[in-house]
C-alpha positions as a Markdown table, in Angstrom:
| # | Residue | x | y | z |
|---|---|---|---|---|
| 1 | Met | 36.1 | 121.6 | 149.6 |
| 2 | Asn | 39.2 | 121.2 | 147.5 |
| 3 | Asn | 40.7 | 124.9 | 146.7 |
| 4 | Ile | 43.6 | 123.7 | 144.4 |
| 5 | Phe | 44.1 | 125.4 | 141.3 |
| 6 | Cys | 45.8 | 123.7 | 138.6 |
| 7 | Thr | 47.0 | 127.2 | 137.1 |
| 8 | Glu | 48.7 | 127.9 | 140.5 |
| 9 | Glu | 50.3 | 124.3 | 140.4 |
| 10 | Ser | 51.5 | 124.9 | 136.9 |
| 11 | Cys | 53.4 | 128.2 | 137.7 |
| 12 | Gln | 54.5 | 127.4 | 141.1 |
| 13 | Ala | 56.3 | 124.3 | 139.4 |
| 14 | Lys | 57.6 | 126.4 | 136.6 |
| 15 | Glu | 56.1 | 124.2 | 133.9 |
| 16 | Asp | 57.2 | 124.9 | 130.4 |
| 17 | Pro | 54.1 | 125.2 | 128.3 |
| 18 | Ile | 55.7 | 124.8 | 124.9 |
| 19 | Gly | 54.5 | 122.0 | 122.9 |
| 20 | Thr | 51.0 | 121.8 | 124.1 |
| 21 | Ala | 49.6 | 123.3 | 121.1 |
| 22 | Leu | 47.1 | 121.2 | 119.6 |
| 23 | Asn | 47.7 | 119.8 | 115.9 |
| 24 | Arg | 44.6 | 119.9 | 114.1 |
| 25 | Gln | 43.4 | 120.2 | 110.5 |
| 26 | Tyr | 40.2 | 121.1 | 111.4 |
| 27 | Tyr | 38.8 | 123.9 | 113.9 |
| 28 | Val | 34.7 | 123.5 | 114.0 |
| 29 | Leu | 33.6 | 126.8 | 116.1 |
| 30 | Ile | 30.0 | 127.0 | 116.6 |
| 31 | Glu | 28.3 | 130.3 | 117.9 |
| 32 | Val | 26.3 | 128.8 | 121.1 |
| 33 | Pro | 25.6 | 131.3 | 124.2 |
| 34 | Pro | 26.8 | 129.7 | 127.6 |
| 35 | Pro | 26.4 | 127.9 | 129.9 |
| 36 | Trp | 28.1 | 125.0 | 128.2 |
| 37 | Ala | 27.9 | 121.6 | 130.0 |
| 38 | Ser | 31.4 | 119.8 | 130.6 |
| 39 | Asn | 31.4 | 118.5 | 127.3 |
| 40 | Pro | 29.8 | 121.1 | 125.1 |
| 41 | Leu | 27.6 | 119.1 | 122.7 |
| 42 | Asp | 25.9 | 118.0 | 126.1 |
| 43 | Ser | 24.8 | 121.5 | 126.6 |
| 44 | Lys | 21.0 | 122.2 | 127.1 |
| 45 | Asp | 18.9 | 123.3 | 124.5 |
| 46 | Ile | 21.2 | 121.6 | 121.8 |
| 47 | Ala | 19.6 | 120.6 | 118.7 |
| 48 | Ser | 19.2 | 116.7 | 118.6 |
| 49 | Lys | 20.9 | 116.3 | 115.3 |
| 50 | Leu | 23.8 | 118.3 | 116.2 |
| 51 | Gln | 24.1 | 116.1 | 119.5 |
| 52 | Ala | 23.8 | 113.1 | 117.6 |
| 53 | Leu | 27.3 | 113.9 | 115.3 |
| 54 | Lys | 29.0 | 113.6 | 118.6 |
| 55 | Pro | 30.2 | 109.7 | 117.9 |
| 56 | Ala | 31.4 | 110.5 | 114.6 |
| 57 | Ile | 33.2 | 113.9 | 116.1 |
| 58 | Asp | 34.9 | 111.9 | 118.8 |
| 59 | Glu | 36.0 | 109.1 | 116.2 |
| 60 | Val | 38.0 | 112.2 | 114.4 |
| 61 | Ala | 39.1 | 113.9 | 117.5 |
| 62 | Ser | 43.2 | 113.6 | 116.5 |
| 63 | Ser | 42.0 | 115.9 | 113.1 |
| 64 | Leu | 39.1 | 117.7 | 114.1 |
| 65 | Arg | 38.3 | 120.1 | 117.4 |
| 66 | Leu | 35.0 | 121.3 | 118.0 |
| 67 | Leu | 34.3 | 124.1 | 120.1 |
| 68 | Phe | 31.6 | 126.6 | 121.0 |
| 69 | Ile | 32.3 | 130.1 | 121.1 |
| 70 | Tyr | 30.3 | 133.5 | 122.2 |
| 71 | Asn | 30.8 | 137.1 | 122.1 |
| 72 | Ala | 27.8 | 139.2 | 123.0 |
| 73 | Asn | 28.6 | 142.0 | 120.7 |
| 74 | Tyr | 28.1 | 139.5 | 117.5 |
| 75 | Tyr | 25.4 | 137.2 | 118.5 |
| 76 | Glu | 21.7 | 137.6 | 116.8 |
| 77 | Thr | 19.0 | 135.7 | 118.1 |
| 78 | Gly | 17.7 | 133.4 | 116.0 |
| 79 | Lys | 20.8 | 133.1 | 114.0 |
| 80 | Thr | 24.0 | 130.8 | 114.5 |
| 81 | Arg | 27.4 | 131.6 | 113.3 |
| 82 | Leu | 29.5 | 128.8 | 112.0 |
| 83 | Ile | 33.4 | 129.1 | 111.4 |
| 84 | Ile | 35.5 | 126.4 | 110.0 |
| 85 | Tyr | 39.4 | 126.8 | 109.8 |
| 86 | Tyr | 41.0 | 124.0 | 108.2 |
| 87 | Gln | 44.4 | 122.8 | 106.5 |
| 88 | Thr | 45.2 | 122.5 | 102.9 |
| 89 | Ala | 47.3 | 120.4 | 100.9 |
| 90 | Glu | 49.2 | 123.6 | 99.9 |
| 91 | Ile | 52.3 | 124.7 | 101.9 |
| 92 | Ser | 50.9 | 127.6 | 104.5 |
| 93 | Ser | 51.5 | 129.2 | 107.7 |
| 94 | Lys | 48.1 | 129.9 | 108.3 |
| 95 | Tyr | 44.5 | 128.0 | 108.5 |
| 96 | Ser | 41.8 | 128.7 | 105.4 |
| 97 | Lys | 38.5 | 130.0 | 106.7 |
| 98 | Gln | 35.0 | 129.7 | 106.0 |
| 99 | Glu | 32.3 | 131.5 | 107.6 |
| 100 | Tyr | 28.1 | 130.9 | 107.6 |
| 101 | Ile | 25.5 | 132.7 | 109.3 |
| 102 | Leu | 22.9 | 130.2 | 109.6 |
| 103 | Ser | 19.3 | 130.5 | 110.5 |
| 104 | Asp | 19.0 | 127.4 | 112.1 |
| 105 | Ile | 21.5 | 125.5 | 113.9 |
| 106 | Asp | 20.7 | 122.3 | 112.3 |
| 107 | Asp | 21.9 | 123.6 | 109.3 |
| 108 | Ala | 25.5 | 123.4 | 110.8 |
| 109 | Val | 25.2 | 119.5 | 110.5 |
| 110 | Pro | 25.9 | 118.9 | 106.9 |
| 111 | Ile | 28.7 | 121.2 | 106.8 |
| 112 | Ile | 30.6 | 119.5 | 109.6 |
| 113 | Glu | 29.8 | 116.3 | 108.5 |
| 114 | Lys | 32.0 | 117.6 | 105.4 |
| 115 | Cys | 34.7 | 118.1 | 108.0 |
| 116 | Ile | 34.2 | 115.0 | 109.2 |
| 117 | Asn | 34.5 | 113.4 | 106.1 |
| 118 | Asn | 37.5 | 115.7 | 104.8 |
| 119 | Glu | 35.3 | 116.7 | 102.1 |
| 120 | Thr | 35.7 | 120.2 | 100.3 |
| 121 | Leu | 33.7 | 122.6 | 101.9 |
| 122 | Glu | 31.7 | 125.2 | 99.7 |
| 123 | Ser | 33.1 | 128.5 | 99.6 |
| 124 | Glu | 31.0 | 131.6 | 100.7 |
| 125 | Asn | 31.1 | 134.9 | 98.7 |
| 126 | Thr | 30.3 | 136.8 | 102.3 |
| 127 | Asn | 33.6 | 135.8 | 103.9 |
| 128 | Ile | 35.9 | 138.4 | 105.1 |
| 129 | Gln | 39.9 | 138.2 | 106.7 |
| 130 | Thr | 39.6 | 138.1 | 110.1 |
| 131 | Arg | 41.6 | 137.3 | 113.0 |
| 132 | Asp | 40.2 | 135.6 | 115.8 |
| 133 | Phe | 41.3 | 135.3 | 119.0 |
| 134 | Leu | 39.7 | 132.1 | 121.2 |
| 135 | Val | 39.7 | 132.7 | 125.1 |
| 136 | Cys | 39.1 | 129.6 | 127.1 |
| 137 | Thr | 36.5 | 130.6 | 129.6 |
| 138 | His | 34.7 | 127.1 | 130.3 |
| 139 | Gly | 34.4 | 127.0 | 134.1 |
| 140 | Ser | 32.1 | 123.4 | 133.9 |
| 141 | His | 35.2 | 121.7 | 132.4 |
| 142 | Asp | 37.9 | 123.7 | 134.6 |
| 143 | Lys | 37.3 | 126.1 | 137.1 |
| 144 | Cys | 40.7 | 127.8 | 136.1 |
| 145 | Cys | 39.2 | 128.9 | 132.9 |
| 146 | Ala | 36.3 | 130.6 | 135.0 |
| 147 | Lys | 38.6 | 132.2 | 137.5 |
| 148 | Tyr | 41.3 | 133.4 | 134.9 |
| 149 | Gly | 40.1 | 133.1 | 131.6 |
| 150 | Asn | 36.7 | 135.2 | 131.8 |
| 151 | Pro | 38.9 | 138.4 | 133.1 |
| 152 | Phe | 41.4 | 138.3 | 130.7 |
| 153 | Tyr | 38.7 | 137.9 | 127.8 |
| 154 | Arg | 36.7 | 141.3 | 129.3 |
| 155 | Gln | 39.9 | 142.6 | 129.3 |
| 156 | Ala | 41.1 | 141.5 | 126.0 |
| 157 | Leu | 37.9 | 143.1 | 124.7 |
| 158 | Ala | 38.7 | 147.0 | 125.8 |
| 159 | Thr | 42.5 | 146.1 | 124.5 |
| 160 | Ile | 40.7 | 145.5 | 121.1 |
| 161 | Glu | 38.6 | 148.7 | 121.6 |
| 162 | Asp | 41.3 | 150.7 | 122.6 |
| 163 | Leu | 43.7 | 150.0 | 119.6 |
| 164 | Ser | 41.0 | 150.5 | 117.6 |
| 165 | Leu | 41.9 | 147.4 | 115.7 |
| 166 | Ser | 39.5 | 146.3 | 112.8 |
| 167 | His | 39.0 | 142.6 | 111.3 |
| 168 | Val | 39.9 | 141.3 | 114.9 |
| 169 | Arg | 37.7 | 139.4 | 117.2 |
| 170 | Val | 37.7 | 137.7 | 120.4 |
| 171 | Trp | 35.4 | 134.8 | 121.7 |
| 172 | Gln | 34.7 | 133.2 | 124.8 |
| 173 | Ser | 35.3 | 129.3 | 123.9 |
| 174 | Ser | 34.8 | 126.2 | 125.7 |
| 175 | His | 38.0 | 124.1 | 126.2 |
| 176 | Phe | 40.7 | 123.4 | 123.5 |
| 177 | Gly | 43.3 | 122.0 | 126.2 |
| 178 | Gly | 45.7 | 122.9 | 128.6 |
| 179 | His | 43.3 | 124.7 | 131.1 |
| 180 | Arg | 46.1 | 124.7 | 133.5 |
| 181 | Phe | 47.8 | 127.6 | 131.3 |
| 182 | Ala | 44.6 | 129.8 | 132.0 |
| 183 | Pro | 44.1 | 132.4 | 130.7 |
| 184 | Thr | 45.1 | 130.4 | 127.9 |
| 185 | Met | 44.3 | 131.6 | 123.9 |
| 186 | Ile | 44.3 | 130.5 | 120.0 |
| 187 | Asp | 45.4 | 133.1 | 117.5 |
| 188 | Leu | 43.5 | 132.1 | 114.3 |
| 189 | Pro | 44.1 | 131.9 | 111.3 |
| 190 | Glu | 47.4 | 130.8 | 112.3 |
| 191 | Gly | 47.1 | 128.4 | 115.0 |
| 192 | Arg | 49.1 | 129.6 | 117.5 |
| 193 | Tyr | 48.6 | 128.6 | 121.2 |
| 194 | Tyr | 49.6 | 131.2 | 123.9 |
| 195 | Ala | 49.7 | 130.6 | 128.2 |
| 196 | Arg | 49.0 | 132.6 | 131.3 |
| 197 | Leu | 48.5 | 135.8 | 129.3 |
| 198 | Asn | 48.1 | 139.7 | 130.6 |
| 199 | Gln | 47.3 | 142.6 | 128.5 |
| 200 | Lys | 50.9 | 143.6 | 128.1 |
| 201 | Ile | 51.8 | 140.3 | 126.2 |
| 202 | Phe | 48.7 | 140.4 | 124.5 |
| 203 | Thr | 49.1 | 144.0 | 123.0 |
| 204 | Ser | 52.4 | 142.5 | 121.7 |
| 205 | Ile | 50.9 | 139.4 | 120.2 |
| 206 | Leu | 48.2 | 141.8 | 118.5 |
| 207 | Thr | 50.6 | 144.5 | 117.2 |
| 208 | Arg | 53.7 | 142.3 | 116.8 |
| 209 | Thr | 55.8 | 144.7 | 118.6 |
| 210 | Gly | 57.8 | 145.0 | 121.5 |
| 211 | Asp | 60.7 | 142.4 | 122.7 |
| 212 | Ile | 59.6 | 139.2 | 121.5 |
| 213 | Gln | 61.3 | 137.5 | 124.4 |
| 214 | Cys | 58.1 | 138.4 | 126.1 |
| 215 | Leu | 56.7 | 135.0 | 124.3 |
| 216 | Lys | 59.3 | 132.8 | 125.9 |
| 217 | Asn | 57.4 | 131.6 | 128.8 |
| 218 | Val | 53.8 | 131.9 | 127.2 |
| 219 | Tyr | 54.3 | 130.3 | 124.3 |
| 220 | Arg | 52.3 | 127.0 | 123.8 |
| 221 | Gly | 53.3 | 126.2 | 120.3 |
| 222 | Trp | 52.1 | 126.6 | 116.9 |
| 223 | Gly | 49.1 | 123.9 | 116.0 |
| 224 | Ile | 50.0 | 123.4 | 112.8 |
| 225 | Leu | 53.3 | 121.7 | 113.6 |
| 226 | Pro | 53.5 | 118.1 | 115.6 |
| 227 | Trp | 54.4 | 118.9 | 119.2 |
| 228 | Gln | 58.2 | 118.1 | 118.9 |
| 229 | Val | 58.5 | 120.5 | 115.9 |
| 230 | Gln | 56.8 | 123.3 | 118.2 |
| 231 | Ile | 59.8 | 123.3 | 120.3 |
| 232 | Leu | 62.2 | 124.0 | 117.7 |
| 233 | Glu | 59.7 | 126.6 | 116.0 |
| 234 | Arg | 60.0 | 128.5 | 119.3 |
| 235 | Lys | 63.7 | 128.5 | 119.6 |
| 236 | Leu | 63.9 | 130.2 | 116.1 |
| 237 | Met | 60.9 | 132.1 | 116.7 |
| 238 | Leu | 63.0 | 133.9 | 119.5 |
| 239 | Lys | 66.0 | 134.0 | 117.2 |
| 240 | Tyr | 63.9 | 135.7 | 114.2 |
| 241 | Gly | 61.9 | 138.0 | 116.4 |
| 242 | Trp | 58.7 | 139.3 | 115.0 |
| 243 | Asp | 59.9 | 138.7 | 111.0 |
| 244 | Trp | 59.4 | 135.0 | 111.8 |
| 245 | Phe | 55.6 | 135.4 | 111.8 |
| 246 | Asn | 55.9 | 136.1 | 108.0 |
| 247 | Tyr | 57.9 | 133.0 | 107.2 |
| 248 | Gln | 56.2 | 130.2 | 105.3 |
| 249 | Val | 57.4 | 127.5 | 107.4 |
| 250 | Gln | 57.5 | 123.6 | 107.1 |
| 251 | Gly | 58.4 | 121.1 | 109.9 |
| 252 | His | 58.2 | 117.3 | 110.5 |
| 253 | Val | 59.3 | 114.6 | 112.8 |
| 254 | Ile | 62.5 | 112.9 | 111.0 |
| 255 | Tyr | 62.9 | 110.2 | 113.7 |
| 256 | Gln | 61.5 | 109.1 | 117.1 |
| 257 | Asn | 61.8 | 106.2 | 119.6 |
| 258 | Glu | 58.7 | 104.4 | 120.5 |
| 259 | Asp | 57.8 | 106.3 | 123.9 |
| 260 | Glu | 58.8 | 109.6 | 122.2 |
| 261 | Thr | 61.5 | 110.5 | 124.5 |
| 262 | Phe | 64.2 | 111.0 | 121.7 |
| 263 | Asn | 63.1 | 113.0 | 118.7 |
| 264 | Gln | 64.9 | 114.2 | 115.6 |
| 265 | Val | 62.9 | 117.1 | 114.3 |
| 266 | Glu | 63.7 | 119.5 | 111.1 |
| 267 | Ile | 62.2 | 123.0 | 110.1 |
| 268 | Thr | 62.5 | 124.5 | 106.3 |
| 269 | Phe | 61.2 | 128.2 | 106.1 |
| 270 | Thr | 61.2 | 130.7 | 103.1 |
| 271 | Thr | 61.5 | 134.3 | 103.7 |
| 272 | Pro | 59.4 | 136.6 | 102.0 |
| 273 | Asp | 62.7 | 137.4 | 99.7 |
| 274 | Ser | 62.7 | 133.9 | 98.6 |
| 275 | Lys | 65.8 | 133.2 | 100.6 |
| 276 | Val | 65.3 | 129.0 | 102.0 |
| 277 | Asn | 66.8 | 127.7 | 105.2 |
| 278 | Thr | 66.6 | 124.5 | 107.2 |
| 279 | Tyr | 67.4 | 123.6 | 111.1 |
| 280 | Arg | 67.6 | 120.3 | 112.5 |
| 281 | Cys | 67.8 | 119.2 | 116.1 |
| 282 | Asn | 67.0 | 116.8 | 118.8 |
| 283 | Val | 64.5 | 117.4 | 121.3 |
| 284 | Ile | 64.8 | 114.9 | 124.1 |
| 285 | Asp | 62.8 | 114.3 | 127.3 |
| 286 | Asp | 65.1 | 115.6 | 129.9 |
| 287 | Pro | 64.5 | 114.0 | 133.4 |
| 288 | Thr | 66.6 | 116.3 | 135.4 |
| 289 | Lys | 63.8 | 118.6 | 134.7 |
| 290 | Ser | 60.5 | 116.7 | 134.8 |
| 291 | Ile | 58.2 | 118.2 | 137.5 |
| 292 | Ser | 55.1 | 116.6 | 139.2 |
| 293 | Phe | 52.2 | 118.6 | 140.7 |
| 294 | Arg | 48.1 | 118.4 | 140.8 |
| 295 | Gly | 47.4 | 118.7 | 137.1 |
| 296 | Glu | 43.8 | 118.6 | 137.7 |
| 297 | Cys | 41.7 | 121.1 | 139.8 |
| 298 | Gly | 39.6 | 119.2 | 142.6 |
| 299 | Thr | 42.2 | 116.3 | 142.8 |
| 300 | Asn | 45.0 | 115.7 | 144.9 |
| 301 | Glu | 46.4 | 112.8 | 142.6 |
| 302 | Leu | 50.2 | 114.0 | 141.6 |
| 303 | Val | 51.1 | 114.3 | 137.6 |
| 304 | Thr | 54.5 | 114.1 | 136.3 |
| 305 | Phe | 54.8 | 116.1 | 133.3 |
| 306 | Ser | 57.9 | 116.0 | 130.9 |
| 307 | Gln | 59.9 | 118.9 | 130.2 |
| 308 | Tyr | 62.0 | 118.5 | 126.9 |
| 309 | Thr | 65.9 | 119.9 | 125.9 |
| 310 | Ile | 66.8 | 120.9 | 122.5 |
| 311 | Thr | 70.3 | 119.1 | 121.7 |
| 312 | Glu | 72.5 | 119.1 | 118.5 |
| 313 | Leu | 70.7 | 122.1 | 116.7 |
| 314 | Val | 72.5 | 122.4 | 113.4 |
| 315 | Asp | 71.5 | 125.4 | 111.0 |
| 316 | Met | 71.7 | 123.1 | 107.6 |
| 317 | Ala | 73.3 | 125.9 | 105.7 |
| 318 | Ala | 76.1 | 126.9 | 108.3 |
| 319 | Ser | 77.9 | 124.7 | 111.2 |
| 320 | Leu | 76.9 | 123.1 | 114.5 |
| 321 | Ile | 75.4 | 125.7 | 116.7 |
| 322 | Ser | 76.8 | 125.5 | 120.5 |
| 323 | Ile | 73.4 | 126.4 | 122.8 |
């Protein structure tokens, strides 16, 4: 039996998780009790109409991520919760949300088809603002998600209860990438990803208190941004502290070479008091920092992972910053 756990391999190699958040326009969350197959739509008892969407969903995988979610405290037999988080054209630092309670899971199909076709969703009057934390517990996809994700999920439920937080929900989730960072989590509606969490850091994320530097080695990135820009965004987050989470942010790649080992990126942000600033830098693949380890559970194959360095960081309102 192969007892390799990719999370342990990644930790021992000191892999930096930044830049691994998925950049997606849509998150389609369907309430389905586990167990789930490795590909959720192949799970037992999934309606055929929903399964028939699999080719179309695969075709738009770069813009849409479908996830199964579950929390026994919210689940009602005979009903299916469908939550859509989506980006709009407006400048925003979070996703918009539509939430539906359906009497038949097949009723989710035409709504998901609108997301696939990038069509406008009908507004639901019952929507309330929530903060949804998705914890990957998808053990049939990777055993690390079960070993590390399930205990963290149970502890996270207790943390939410202890803090008496309202409009905050924690869900078990199917795979959303980065199983080697288990326990891994998405914070929606912002779309920020986290890795290797414990309850102390989770409490800081929940309350936005404590030393912001606790996020340095657990922050996977902000999914509204391209992966290269996520690396600059973390640096600015650590610089500006918890206030950063209240800024309106735009980021883009100015230039990249063919293999994306050199990337020039830029972030412009606006503070609540309407001050605007821009930072620009190079994000480069640093061959001296590349690491190799067994990146999948159950295999002995070594995988090389690039690690990136920021150079020539410029505050456009000031001068060159030495880093």
